[in-house]
C-alpha positions in Angstrom: -13.6 -18.3 -29.7 -11.2 -21.3 -29.2 -10.8 -22.6 -25.7 -7.2 -23.2 -24.7 -6.9 -26.5 -22.9 -3.4 -27.7 -23.7 -0.4 -25.9 -22.2 2.2 -28.2 -23.8 5.6 -26.6 -24.7 5.5 -25.7 -28.4 8.5 -23.4 -28.3 10.7 -23.3 -31.4 14.4 -24.1 -31.0 16.4 -21.0 -30.2 13.5 -19.2 -28.6 15.3 -18.1 -25.4 14.4 -14.6 -24.1 16.5 -12.1 -22.3 15.4 -9.1 -20.2 14.5 -6.2 -22.6 13.8 -8.5 -25.7 10.9 -7.3 -27.8 8.3 -10.1 -27.8 4.9 -10.8 -29.3 2.2 -13.2 -28.1 2.3 -15.8 -30.8 -0.5 -18.0 -29.3 -3.3 -17.7 -26.9 -6.2 -15.3 -26.3 -4.2 -12.1 -26.8 -2.3 -13.2 -29.9 -0.5 -10.3 -31.6 0.1 -8.3 -28.4 3.5 -6.7 -28.3 5.6 -6.1 -25.2 9.0 -6.3 -23.6 10.2 -9.5 -21.8 11.0 -8.7 -18.2 11.8 -12.1 -16.5 10.7 -15.6 -15.9 8.4 -16.2 -12.9 9.0 -18.6 -10.1 7.2 -21.1 -12.4 9.6 -20.9 -15.3 6.8 -21.8 -17.8 5.5 -18.2 -17.2 7.1 -14.8 -17.8 6.3 -11.2 -17.0 5.9 -9.0 -19.9 5.6 -5.1 -20.0 3.0 -4.4 -22.6 3.1 -1.2 -24.7 0.4 0.5 -22.7 2.5 0.1 -19.6 0.6 -2.7 -18.0 2.5 -5.8 -16.6 1.1 -9.2 -17.4 2.2 -12.8 -17.0 2.0 -15.1 -20.0 3.0 -18.7 -20.7 6.5 -18.7 -22.2 5.3 -21.2 -24.8 3.1 -18.5 -26.2 5.9 -15.9 -26.8 7.9 -15.2 -29.9 10.6 -12.6 -30.7 8.9 -9.6 -32.2 9.9 -8.6 -35.7 12.8 -6.1 -35.8 10.8 -3.1 -37.1 7.5 -2.9 -35.2 6.1 0.6 -35.4 5.1 2.4 -32.1 1.5 2.9 -31.4 0.5 6.6 -31.6 -2.2 7.9 -29.4 
């Protein structure tokens, strides 16, 4: 497992997020996790994300990307 030690901003140009945007964790420990962008935190380098299982988590904004348009829902 790779240790994350550098939190530099690697966001691509045009990677602004709005409330309700479908996002995916593009970097970090939980890479590939899908969710909905809720809002930036007081520290604007972090954002709250509602994950598909209903849990709320904060993740570095630099790790987020817009999710592909057609992401199938998880069936339980």
